[in-house]
C-alpha positions as CSV (number, residue, x, y, z in Angstrom):
1,X,0.0,0.0,0.0
2,X,1.5,3.4,-1.0
3,X,2.0,6.3,1.4
4,X,-1.4,7.9,2.3
5,X,-2.0,11.3,0.7
6,X,-4.1,13.0,3.4
7,X,-4.4,16.3,1.5
8,X,-5.9,14.7,-1.6
9,X,-8.2,12.5,0.5
10,X,-9.7,15.4,2.4
11,X,-10.8,17.0,-0.9
12,X,-12.9,13.9,-1.6
13,X,-14.8,13.9,1.7
14,X,-18.5,14.7,2.0
15,X,-20.2,16.9,4.6
16,X,-22.8,14.2,5.2
17,X,-23.0,12.0,8.3
18,X,-21.3,8.6,8.3
19,X,-18.6,6.3,9.7
20,X,-14.8,6.4,8.9
21,X,-12.4,3.5,9.3
22,X,-8.6,4.0,9.6
23,X,-6.4,1.2,8.3
24,X,-2.7,0.4,8.7
25,X,-0.3,-0.6,5.9
26,X,-1.4,-4.2,6.0
27,X,-5.1,-3.3,5.8
28,X,-5.7,-3.9,9.5
29,X,-8.4,-1.8,11.2
30,X,-6.9,0.7,13.6
31,X,-9.9,2.9,14.5
32,X,-13.6,3.4,13.8
33,X,-15.3,6.7,14.3
34,X,-18.7,8.3,13.5
35,X,-19.3,11.9,12.4
36,X,-22.2,14.2,11.8
37,X,-20.1,15.9,9.2
38,X,-17.5,13.5,7.8
39,X,-15.4,16.2,6.1
40,X,-15.1,18.4,9.2
41,X,-14.4,15.4,11.6
42,X,-11.9,13.5,9.5
43,X,-10.0,16.7,8.5
44,X,-9.5,17.5,12.2
45,X,-7.1,14.5,12.4
46,X,-4.7,16.2,9.9
47,X,-4.1,19.4,12.0
48,X,-0.5,20.2,12.7
49,X,-1.2,21.1,16.3
50,X,-3.6,20.3,19.1
51,X,-3.7,16.5,18.6
52,X,-3.5,14.3,21.7
53,X,-0.5,11.9,22.1
54,X,-2.8,9.0,21.4
55,X,-4.1,10.5,18.2
56,X,-0.6,11.4,17.0
57,X,0.4,7.8,17.6
58,X,-2.6,6.6,15.6
59,X,-2.0,8.9,12.6
60,X,1.6,7.8,12.3
61,X,0.2,4.3,11.5
62,X,-2.7,5.3,9.2
63,X,-2.1,4.1,5.6
64,X,-5.7,4.5,4.4
65,X,-9.1,5.8,5.5
66,X,-12.4,4.4,4.3
67,X,-15.8,6.1,4.8
68,X,-19.4,4.9,4.8
69,X,-22.0,7.6,4.3
70,X,-25.3,7.2,6.2
71,X,-28.7,8.9,6.1
72,X,-28.5,10.2,9.7
73,X,-26.0,10.5,12.6
74,X,-28.1,8.0,14.5
75,X,-27.5,5.4,11.7
76,X,-23.8,6.2,12.0
77,X,-23.9,5.6,15.7
78,X,-25.3,2.1,15.2
79,X,-22.9,1.2,12.4
80,X,-19.9,2.5,14.4
81,X,-20.9,0.3,17.4
82,X,-21.4,-2.8,15.2
83,X,-18.0,-2.4,13.5
84,X,-16.2,-1.9,16.9
85,X,-17.8,-5.0,18.4
86,X,-17.0,-7.1,15.3
87,X,-13.4,-5.9,14.6
88,X,-12.2,-4.7,18.0
89,X,-9.9,-2.0,16.7
90,X,-6.8,-1.3,18.7
91,X,-7.4,2.5,19.2
92,X,-11.1,2.3,20.1
93,X,-12.5,2.0,23.6
94,X,-14.0,-1.5,23.6
95,X,-16.9,-2.7,25.7
96,X,-16.0,-6.3,26.2
97,X,-19.2,-7.4,27.9
98,X,-21.7,-7.8,25.1
99,X,-24.2,-10.4,26.4
100,X,-27.9,-9.9,26.3
101,X,-29.4,-8.8,29.5
102,X,-32.4,-10.7,31.1
103,X,-35.9,-9.4,31.4
104,X,-38.9,-10.5,33.4
105,X,-41.7,-11.5,31.0
106,X,-45.5,-11.7,31.7
107,X,-47.4,-13.6,28.9
108,X,-50.5,-11.4,29.2
109,X,-52.0,-12.8,26.0
110,X,-52.8,-16.1,27.7
111,X,-55.9,-17.0,29.7
112,X,-53.6,-17.8,32.7
113,X,-50.4,-15.7,32.1
114,X,-47.0,-17.0,33.1
115,X,-44.1,-15.2,34.8
116,X,-40.6,-16.1,33.5
117,X,-37.1,-15.0,32.9
118,X,-36.4,-14.0,29.3
119,X,-33.3,-13.4,27.2
120,X,-32.9,-12.4,23.6
121,X,-35.3,-10.7,21.1
122,X,-38.6,-9.6,22.7
123,X,-40.9,-10.9,20.0
124,X,-43.5,-12.8,22.1
125,X,-46.8,-11.1,23.0
126,X,-46.9,-9.8,26.5
127,X,-45.1,-7.4,28.9
128,X,-41.3,-7.2,29.4
129,X,-39.7,-5.6,32.5
130,X,-36.0,-4.8,32.8
131,X,-33.3,-5.1,31.8
132,X,-31.9,-6.7,35.0
133,X,-28.1,-6.7,35.5
134,X,-28.1,-10.5,35.7
135,X,-30.3,-13.6,36.0
136,X,-29.8,-13.7,39.8
137,X,-31.6,-10.4,40.0
138,X,-34.5,-11.6,37.9
139,X,-34.8,-14.8,40.0
140,X,-35.0,-12.7,43.2
141,X,-38.0,-10.8,41.7
142,X,-39.6,-14.1,40.6
143,X,-39.1,-15.6,44.0
144,X,-40.7,-12.5,45.7
145,X,-43.7,-12.5,43.3
146,X,-44.2,-16.2,43.8
147,X,-44.6,-15.6,47.5
148,X,-46.8,-12.6,47.2
149,X,-49.1,-13.2,44.3
150,X,-48.6,-16.9,43.4
151,X,-48.8,-16.4,39.6
152,X,-47.6,-19.5,37.8
153,X,-44.0,-19.8,36.4
154,X,-44.1,-23.3,34.9
155,X,-43.6,-24.0,31.2
156,X,-46.8,-24.1,29.1
157,X,-46.4,-27.8,28.3
158,X,-46.1,-28.6,32.0
159,X,-49.2,-26.4,32.7
160,X,-51.4,-28.0,30.1
161,X,-50.8,-31.6,31.2
162,X,-51.3,-31.4,35.0
163,X,-54.0,-33.6,36.6
164,X,-53.1,-32.5,40.2
165,X,-51.3,-29.5,41.8
166,X,-47.5,-29.6,41.8
167,X,-45.1,-28.9,44.6
168,X,-45.2,-25.1,44.1
169,X,-48.9,-25.2,45.2
170,X,-48.0,-27.3,48.2
171,X,-45.5,-24.7,49.4
172,X,-47.9,-21.9,48.7
173,X,-46.0,-20.4,45.7
174,X,-48.7,-21.0,43.1
175,X,-52.5,-21.0,43.1
176,X,-52.7,-24.1,40.8
177,X,-54.8,-22.6,37.9
178,X,-53.7,-25.7,36.0
179,X,-56.3,-27.8,37.9
180,X,-58.9,-25.1,38.5
181,X,-58.1,-24.3,42.1
182,X,-58.5,-20.6,41.4
183,X,-61.1,-18.8,39.3
184,X,-60.1,-17.0,36.1
185,X,-61.2,-13.7,37.6
186,X,-59.2,-14.2,40.8
187,X,-56.1,-15.2,38.9
188,X,-56.5,-12.2,36.6
189,X,-56.5,-9.9,39.7
190,X,-53.2,-11.5,40.9
191,X,-51.7,-10.9,37.4
192,X,-53.0,-7.2,37.5
193,X,-51.4,-6.8,40.9
194,X,-48.2,-8.3,39.6
195,X,-48.1,-5.8,36.7
196,X,-48.8,-2.9,39.1
197,X,-45.8,-4.0,41.2
198,X,-43.5,-4.3,38.2
199,X,-44.6,-0.9,36.9
200,X,-43.6,0.7,40.2
201,X,-47.1,1.5,41.3
202,X,-46.7,0.2,44.8
203,X,-48.7,2.9,46.5
204,X,-51.7,2.2,44.2
205,X,-51.3,-1.5,44.7
206,X,-51.1,-1.3,48.5
207,X,-54.2,1.0,48.6
208,X,-56.1,-1.5,46.4
209,X,-55.1,-4.5,48.6
210,X,-56.1,-2.5,51.7
211,X,-59.6,-1.9,50.3
212,X,-59.8,-5.6,49.5
213,X,-58.8,-6.5,53.0
214,X,-61.5,-4.2,54.5
215,X,-64.1,-5.7,52.2
216,X,-63.1,-9.2,53.1
217,X,-63.3,-8.4,56.8
218,X,-66.7,-6.8,56.4
219,X,-68.1,-10.0,54.9
220,X,-66.3,-12.1,57.7
221,X,-63.9,-13.7,55.2
222,X,-61.1,-13.5,57.6
223,X,-58.9,-16.0,55.8
224,X,-58.9,-13.9,52.6
225,X,-58.3,-10.7,54.7
226,X,-55.2,-12.4,56.3
227,X,-53.8,-13.3,52.9
228,X,-54.2,-9.6,51.8
229,X,-52.7,-8.4,55.0
230,X,-49.6,-10.6,54.4
231,X,-49.3,-9.3,50.9
232,X,-49.4,-5.7,52.1
233,X,-46.7,-6.4,54.7
234,X,-44.4,-8.1,52.1
235,X,-44.8,-5.2,49.6
236,X,-44.0,-2.6,52.3
237,X,-40.8,-4.5,53.1
238,X,-39.8,-4.6,49.4
239,X,-40.6,-0.9,49.1
240,X,-38.2,-0.1,51.9
241,X,-35.4,-2.3,50.4
242,X,-35.7,-1.7,46.6
243,X,-37.3,1.7,45.9
244,X,-35.1,4.7,45.0
245,X,-36.3,7.8,46.9
246,X,-38.1,10.3,44.8
247,X,-37.9,8.2,41.6
248,X,-40.8,6.8,39.6
249,X,-39.4,6.3,36.1
250,X,-36.5,4.5,34.4
251,X,-33.0,5.7,35.1
252,X,-29.4,4.3,34.8
253,X,-26.6,5.5,37.0
254,X,-23.2,5.4,35.3
255,X,-20.0,6.1,37.1
256,X,-16.5,5.9,35.5
257,X,-13.2,5.7,37.4
258,X,-9.8,5.4,35.7
259,X,-6.4,4.5,37.3
260,X,-3.2,3.1,35.9
261,X,-4.7,3.1,32.4
262,X,-7.5,0.8,33.6
263,X,-11.1,1.9,33.4
264,X,-14.0,0.7,35.5
265,X,-17.6,1.6,34.9
266,X,-20.3,0.8,37.3
267,X,-24.0,0.9,36.1
268,X,-27.0,0.8,38.4
269,X,-30.3,-0.1,36.7
270,X,-33.4,1.7,38.1
271,X,-36.7,0.7,36.4
272,X,-40.1,2.1,37.5
273,X,-38.4,3.6,40.6
274,X,-37.0,0.2,41.6
275,X,-33.3,-0.5,42.0
276,X,-32.8,-3.8,40.0
277,X,-29.1,-4.1,40.8
278,X,-25.8,-3.1,39.3
279,X,-23.2,-4.3,36.9
280,X,-19.4,-3.6,36.6
281,X,-17.6,-3.2,33.3
282,X,-13.8,-3.0,32.5
283,X,-13.7,-1.7,28.9
284,X,-10.4,-2.0,27.0
285,X,-9.0,1.6,26.5
286,X,-6.2,2.9,24.4
287,X,-3.4,4.6,26.3
288,X,-4.1,8.2,27.5
289,X,-7.7,8.2,26.5
290,X,-9.7,11.1,28.0
291,X,-12.4,10.1,30.5
292,X,-15.1,11.9,28.5
293,X,-14.0,9.9,25.4
294,X,-14.2,6.6,27.4
295,X,-17.6,7.4,28.8
296,X,-19.0,8.4,25.4
297,X,-17.7,5.3,23.7
298,X,-19.1,3.1,26.5
299,X,-22.6,4.7,26.3
300,X,-22.8,4.6,22.5
301,X,-21.8,0.9,22.4
302,X,-23.8,-0.2,25.4
303,X,-27.1,1.5,24.4
304,X,-26.9,0.6,20.8
305,X,-27.9,-2.9,21.8
306,X,-29.8,-2.4,25.1
307,X,-32.9,-0.5,26.3
308,X,-32.2,3.2,26.7
309,X,-33.9,4.8,29.8
310,X,-35.3,8.3,30.0
311,X,-32.5,9.5,32.3
312,X,-28.8,8.6,32.5
313,X,-26.8,10.0,35.4
314,X,-23.0,10.3,34.8
315,X,-20.1,11.4,37.0
316,X,-18.6,13.5,34.1
317,X,-19.6,16.9,32.8
318,X,-22.8,16.2,31.0
319,X,-22.5,19.2,28.6
320,X,-19.9,17.2,26.6
321,X,-22.4,14.4,25.9
322,X,-25.6,16.3,24.9
323,X,-25.1,15.4,21.2
324,X,-25.0,11.7,22.3
325,X,-28.2,12.2,24.3
326,X,-30.0,13.4,21.1
327,X,-28.7,10.4,19.1
328,X,-29.7,7.9,21.8
329,X,-33.1,9.6,22.0
330,X,-33.6,9.3,18.2
331,X,-32.5,5.6,18.4
332,X,-34.8,4.9,21.4
333,X,-37.8,6.9,20.2
334,X,-38.1,9.0,23.3
335,X,-36.3,11.9,24.9
336,X,-33.1,10.9,26.7
337,X,-31.6,13.2,29.4
338,X,-27.9,12.8,30.3
339,X,-26.9,14.8,33.3
340,X,-24.5,15.1,36.2
341,X,-26.4,15.9,39.4
342,X,-24.5,18.1,41.9
343,X,-26.8,17.7,44.9
344,X,-29.8,15.9,46.2
345,X,-30.8,12.2,46.2
346,X,-29.6,11.6,42.7
347,X,-26.1,13.0,43.5
348,X,-26.0,10.6,46.5
349,X,-26.8,7.6,44.2
350,X,-24.2,8.7,41.7
351,X,-21.6,9.0,44.5
352,X,-22.5,5.4,45.7
353,X,-22.0,4.1,42.1
354,X,-18.6,5.9,42.0
355,X,-17.6,4.3,45.3
356,X,-18.5,0.9,44.0
357,X,-16.5,1.6,40.8
358,X,-13.4,2.6,42.8
359,X,-13.7,-0.5,45.0
360,X,-14.0,-2.8,41.9
361,X,-11.1,-1.1,40.2
362,X,-8.9,-1.4,43.3
363,X,-9.7,-5.1,43.4
364,X,-8.9,-5.4,39.7
365,X,-5.6,-3.7,40.0
366,X,-4.6,-5.7,43.1
367,X,-5.5,-8.9,41.1
368,X,-3.4,-7.7,38.2
369,X,-0.5,-7.0,40.5
370,X,-0.7,-10.5,41.9
371,X,-1.0,-11.9,38.4
372,X,2.2,-10.1,37.4
373,X,4.0,-11.7,40.3
374,X,2.8,-15.1,39.3
375,X,4.0,-14.6,35.7
376,X,7.4,-13.4,36.9
377,X,7.7,-16.5,39.1
378,X,6.7,-18.7,36.1
379,X,9.3,-17.0,34.0
380,X,12.0,-17.7,36.6
381,X,10.9,-21.3,37.2
382,X,11.0,-22.2,33.4
383,X,14.1,-19.9,32.8
384,X,12.4,-18.1,30.0
385,X,14.1,-15.2,28.3
386,X,10.9,-13.1,28.3
387,X,7.8,-13.1,30.4
388,X,5.0,-15.0,28.6
389,X,2.1,-12.8,27.5
390,X,-0.2,-15.6,26.4
391,X,-0.5,-19.2,27.8
392,X,-2.5,-22.1,26.4
393,X,-3.2,-25.3,28.3
394,X,-4.5,-28.6,26.9
395,X,-6.1,-31.5,28.8
396,X,-7.9,-34.7,27.7
397,X,-11.0,-36.2,29.4
398,X,-13.1,-39.2,28.6
399,X,-15.6,-41.7,30.1
400,X,-13.9,-45.1,30.3
401,X,-12.2,-44.4,27.0
402,X,-15.4,-43.2,25.3
403,X,-16.6,-39.7,24.4
404,X,-13.1,-38.3,24.4
405,X,-12.9,-34.5,24.7
406,X,-9.9,-32.1,24.6
407,X,-10.1,-28.7,26.3
408,X,-7.9,-25.7,25.7
409,X,-7.9,-22.9,28.2
410,X,-6.1,-19.6,27.7
411,X,-4.5,-17.1,30.1
412,X,-2.9,-13.7,29.6
413,X,-1.5,-11.2,32.0
414,X,-5.0,-10.3,33.3
415,X,-6.1,-13.8,34.0
416,X,-8.3,-16.3,32.1
417,X,-9.4,-15.4,28.6
418,X,-12.7,-17.4,28.6
419,X,-13.8,-16.1,25.2
420,X,-10.7,-17.9,23.7
421,X,-11.4,-21.2,25.4
422,X,-12.0,-24.1,23.0
423,X,-13.3,-27.7,23.3
424,X,-12.6,-30.4,20.7
425,X,-14.7,-33.6,20.3
426,X,-12.1,-36.2,19.5
427,X,-13.0,-38.8,16.8
428,X,-11.4,-41.8,15.0
429,X,-8.9,-42.8,17.6
430,X,-8.4,-45.9,19.7
431,X,-10.5,-45.5,22.9
432,X,-8.3,-44.3,25.8
433,X,-5.4,-43.2,23.5
434,X,-4.5,-39.8,25.2
435,X,-1.5,-39.4,22.9
436,X,-3.6,-39.5,19.7
437,X,-6.2,-37.3,21.3
438,X,-3.7,-34.6,22.2
439,X,-2.1,-34.8,18.7
440,X,-5.5,-34.4,17.1
441,X,-6.5,-31.4,19.3
442,X,-3.2,-29.6,18.9
443,X,-3.2,-30.1,15.2
444,X,-6.7,-28.8,14.8
445,X,-6.0,-25.8,17.1
446,X,-2.8,-24.6,15.5
447,X,-3.8,-25.3,11.9
448,X,-6.7,-22.8,12.5
449,X,-4.3,-20.3,14.1
450,X,-1.9,-20.5,11.1
451,X,-4.9,-19.6,8.9
452,X,-5.4,-16.5,11.0
453,X,-8.2,-17.5,13.3
454,X,-6.3,-16.7,16.6
455,X,-3.0,-15.8,18.2
456,X,-0.1,-18.1,18.9
457,X,0.7,-18.6,22.6
458,X,4.1,-17.7,24.1
459,X,3.9,-20.8,26.3
460,X,2.1,-24.1,25.7
461,X,1.3,-26.3,28.7
462,X,0.3,-30.0,28.4
463,X,-1.3,-32.0,31.1
464,X,0.5,-35.4,31.4
465,X,4.0,-36.7,31.3
466,X,6.8,-37.2,28.8
467,X,4.7,-39.4,26.6
468,X,2.0,-36.7,26.2
469,X,4.7,-34.0,25.7
470,X,6.5,-36.0,23.0
471,X,3.1,-36.6,21.2
472,X,2.4,-32.9,21.1
473,X,6.0,-32.0,19.9
474,X,5.6,-34.5,17.1
475,X,2.2,-33.0,16.1
476,X,3.7,-29.5,16.2
């Protein structure tokens, strides 16, 4: 690839929105960015002064720039996020946790709706509540709702084929609609109460249950009155534990802390005024990245694939992210407010998120320090010229010689790289032949790596003795 002519390239740029990709001399992707005005944004990289050290280092490696024009800046935001997630460019802030978050689902289109945990596309008819930070938080809510309202959580196939109540009925966590132990109208009331709770309308729900308790007492139905009394008491305990003071809507609380070129972001999820829990992220950041840049990159990547709340609290100057708020609002279909509260209850919650982020980062750095010491000890024990950066380990397992499986686990200086773990189903060998199994696994692994599907390790560890080691050396 010939030397990149920046002056000529700038003359070809359009003023429309889009995405630009910076490539190195081998065609590798160095950086992906979005722009409302491609000409103005990309040209800014060619200034003679005012560039950060990180940007100067980037531009020294740029051999080509490719652009994709989009209809809107919002489209550019989504394309940028998709390209970063797919290619993981070296100079981009990279959100490494990209899993789908769980929701609580109520199948309101059924005669006897079901409560369940849901992941993935929300295509089914019914109501979805969340996202929750993890499945444990969803199960906590399901457990609570089972105790209070006894709405079924069983699979539809299980529900349709019951001839008698299951254990959940016996322990008073389901009203057994499968065998007609509760009328359709009474069950519908329990579902409506569940929806009120999930919508954050606890005061309305408690008032409604209190009226029902008074009515039951008036007609001398003391058993029903006692059930409603217990429900009210349970809801009040939940209200004290989960509800965020003064909040009724959806809000995320996002705090960023950076130390020793490691970034930690703590996110608290508040939905319908309820604190659903928190999640910690450690995005990969290029050296000397500004905190505002890290936070903007995190927000754009995270919310391109997840529900965007009406309010996002951040611990950085919000004025720098107002453009992003407009883009996220366009993407979500409603107004999005990004702000940094200075006082009041919201400032207290943001301070709590920042404290959690600092604690998580301290633990991470301490763990990294300990990992460095272990790598140094390994280097000395094996008398290596350099400290290994990447280690791969192979082991063989089987059941009495059958169903042989080889596993490959990977470590780097930060610990286990679980995304690079691999498992190999071993075929066409003599049962119990660990040597042949290792040879097959190693051959398959490093044939793929030679084709560009991964990275070679600095150190390869084999579980076994000299026989296993010699078998692997022969395969290599």
